[in-house]
C-alpha positions as CSV (number, residue, x, y, z in Angstrom):
1,M,53.2,65.6,91.9
2,K,54.4,65.9,88.5
3,L,57.9,65.9,87.7
4,E,57.8,69.3,86.4
5,E,56.5,70.6,89.9
6,E,59.0,69.6,92.0
7,K,62.3,71.5,92.9
8,T,64.6,69.9,89.9
9,M,67.2,67.1,92.3
10,K,71.0,67.7,91.5
11,I,72.3,64.0,91.5
12,A,76.0,62.9,90.7
13,M,76.7,59.8,89.4
14,V,80.3,58.6,91.2
15,G,82.2,56.5,89.4
16,S,80.7,57.6,85.1
17,G,82.1,54.1,83.8
18,A,80.2,51.7,81.5
19,A,77.6,52.0,83.7
20,G,77.3,54.6,85.2
21,S,77.6,56.3,81.8
22,V,74.7,54.5,80.9
23,F,72.3,54.9,84.1
24,A,73.4,59.0,83.9
25,A,72.2,59.5,79.9
26,Y,68.9,57.5,80.9
27,L,68.6,60.5,83.9
28,R,69.5,62.8,81.8
29,K,66.5,62.6,79.2
30,G,64.5,62.0,81.7
31,G,65.2,65.6,83.4
32,A,68.0,65.5,85.6
33,K,71.0,67.8,86.3
34,L,73.9,65.7,86.6
35,W,77.2,65.6,88.2
36,L,79.8,63.5,86.5
37,V,81.9,62.0,88.4
38,D,85.2,60.4,87.4
39,K,88.9,59.9,87.3
40,Y,88.8,59.3,83.2
41,K,90.0,61.8,82.2
42,A,89.8,62.0,78.9
43,H,86.0,60.6,78.9
44,M,85.1,63.8,81.0
45,D,86.7,65.8,78.6
46,K,85.1,64.4,76.0
47,I,81.8,64.9,77.3
48,A,82.2,68.6,78.2
49,A,83.8,69.4,75.5
50,D,81.3,67.3,72.8
51,G,78.0,65.8,75.0
52,L,77.7,61.9,75.3
53,V,77.5,59.5,72.5
54,F,74.6,57.4,73.9
55,R,73.7,54.7,71.7
56,T,70.9,52.1,72.3
57,P,68.9,50.2,70.7
58,E,66.4,52.6,69.4
59,G,69.4,54.5,67.3
60,E,72.1,57.3,68.8
61,E,72.2,60.7,69.7
62,V,74.6,62.9,71.7
63,L,72.8,63.9,75.3
64,T,74.4,67.7,76.0
65,G,74.1,69.9,80.1
66,F,76.3,67.4,81.9
67,H,78.8,68.4,84.4
68,T,81.8,66.5,84.1
69,S,84.6,67.0,87.2
70,A,87.4,64.6,88.5
71,T,87.1,64.7,92.1
72,A,83.1,65.1,94.3
73,H,86.1,67.5,96.2
74,D,84.5,70.8,94.2
75,I,80.5,70.7,92.7
76,G,78.8,71.5,95.7
77,T,76.1,69.7,98.0
78,M,73.9,67.6,96.2
79,D,70.5,66.4,96.5
80,I,71.5,62.7,94.7
81,V,74.8,60.9,95.5
82,I,74.9,57.6,93.3
83,L,78.3,55.2,93.6
84,M,78.2,52.8,91.0
85,V,82.1,53.0,91.8
86,K,83.9,48.7,92.5
87,A,82.3,47.8,95.5
88,T,85.6,47.2,96.5
89,Q,86.5,51.0,96.3
90,T,83.6,52.2,97.9
91,D,85.4,53.1,100.6
92,G,88.1,54.2,99.4
93,V,86.2,57.2,97.2
94,M,84.1,58.1,100.1
95,P,85.3,61.0,101.7
96,D,85.6,62.5,99.0
97,V,81.9,62.3,98.3
98,M,81.8,63.4,100.7
99,H,82.9,66.5,100.6
100,C,79.2,66.7,98.2
101,V,76.9,65.3,101.0
102,G,74.7,68.2,103.0
103,P,72.7,66.5,105.2
104,D,69.6,65.9,103.7
105,T,71.5,64.5,100.4
106,V,70.4,60.4,99.9
107,L,73.5,58.2,98.9
108,V,72.5,55.5,96.5
109,S,74.8,52.6,96.3
110,L,73.6,50.8,92.3
111,Q,76.5,48.2,92.3
112,N,77.0,45.2,92.0
113,G,77.6,43.0,94.4
114,I,76.1,43.0,98.0
115,G,77.1,44.7,101.3
116,N,77.6,48.4,100.1
117,D,75.1,49.4,101.6
118,E,76.7,48.6,104.7
119,I,79.5,50.4,103.9
120,L,77.5,54.1,103.3
121,M,76.8,53.7,106.5
122,K,79.3,54.2,108.1
123,Y,79.0,57.8,106.4
124,V,75.5,58.6,107.1
125,P,72.3,57.6,108.6
126,K,70.4,54.8,107.0
127,T,67.5,57.1,106.1
128,R,69.9,58.8,103.8
129,I,70.7,55.3,102.1
130,M,69.1,53.8,99.1
131,Y,70.3,50.4,96.9
132,G,70.0,48.5,94.1
133,A,71.1,47.0,90.2
134,G,70.3,47.9,86.8
135,V,69.3,44.4,84.2
136,I,71.0,46.5,81.4
137,G,74.2,45.3,79.1
138,T,76.2,47.9,78.9
139,E,79.7,49.5,77.2
140,L,82.1,52.1,77.1
141,A,82.8,52.4,73.3
142,G,85.5,55.5,73.3
143,P,85.9,59.0,75.4
144,G,82.3,60.7,75.3
145,C,80.0,57.4,74.4
146,C,78.5,54.4,76.4
147,V,76.7,52.1,74.8
148,S,72.7,50.4,76.3
149,K,72.1,47.1,76.4
150,P,69.1,46.7,77.6
151,E,67.2,43.3,78.9
152,D,63.3,43.4,79.1
153,G,61.0,44.1,81.8
154,I,61.7,45.8,85.0
155,Q,65.7,47.6,83.9
156,M,66.0,49.4,87.2
157,F,65.0,48.9,90.4
158,F,66.0,50.4,94.0
159,G,64.7,50.9,97.3
160,A,65.8,52.4,100.9
161,V,67.4,51.1,103.5
162,E,65.4,52.3,106.3
163,K,62.2,54.4,104.7
164,S,62.2,58.0,104.8
165,P,60.8,61.3,103.3
166,E,64.4,61.3,102.4
167,T,64.5,58.4,100.7
168,D,60.9,58.7,99.1
169,A,61.2,61.7,97.8
170,A,64.8,60.5,95.9
171,G,63.2,57.6,95.0
172,K,59.7,58.8,93.4
173,Y,62.2,60.9,91.8
174,L,65.3,58.5,90.4
175,E,61.6,55.8,88.9
176,E,60.2,59.1,87.8
177,C,63.3,60.3,85.7
178,F,64.6,57.4,84.9
179,E,60.7,56.2,83.0
180,R,61.0,60.2,81.0
181,G,64.1,58.8,79.9
182,G,63.4,55.6,78.8
183,C,64.2,53.5,81.3
184,H,61.8,51.1,82.7
185,A,62.3,51.5,86.9
186,S,61.0,50.6,90.4
187,F,61.3,51.9,93.2
188,E,60.8,49.2,95.6
189,D,59.2,49.2,99.4
190,D,61.2,46.2,99.8
191,V,64.5,46.0,97.2
192,R,66.1,43.2,99.0
193,V,64.0,39.9,97.2
194,L,65.3,41.9,93.9
195,L,68.6,42.1,94.6
196,W,68.2,38.6,96.1
197,K,66.9,36.8,92.4
198,K,69.7,39.1,90.8
């Protein structure tokens, strides 16, 4: 099924610093509806007012249409919530994040480090958790401006903790959006092998 025929999923990027902004930029270019959640007020305000300046090896563009917020408390229920806060902050942000988590919402950790999926299991069933990582150098050049320094090959990979209809739908959707946005992504049957290599 092509993306045009599917419903557009609402995606929240919780933690929209350098890596979160770059990942969100690729998804937005791929047609995703995105809510950026970050306490860095100047960055959120700049994106809300002027869009997100996105620099890649191919050049620079301005992406618009993001929703921004300092908190997940008031953004409504999301289909997918991607966590990009520092791993040490995951437990601390989850009570706020749960305000945008409904009965079918899939949580996705693309954070560095291992064990993030286990923290998320305290909040939702493992049939609604995915995890993975991006192989992309990232930089926040200033408020409202992020830089992507991708490597060759697969640049984003993720998979389900335990496969389910919810994670299958979310995984395929994310893979499609990343690919359409110019980031080579892979929704894996078993993502652990790639994570251990990283």
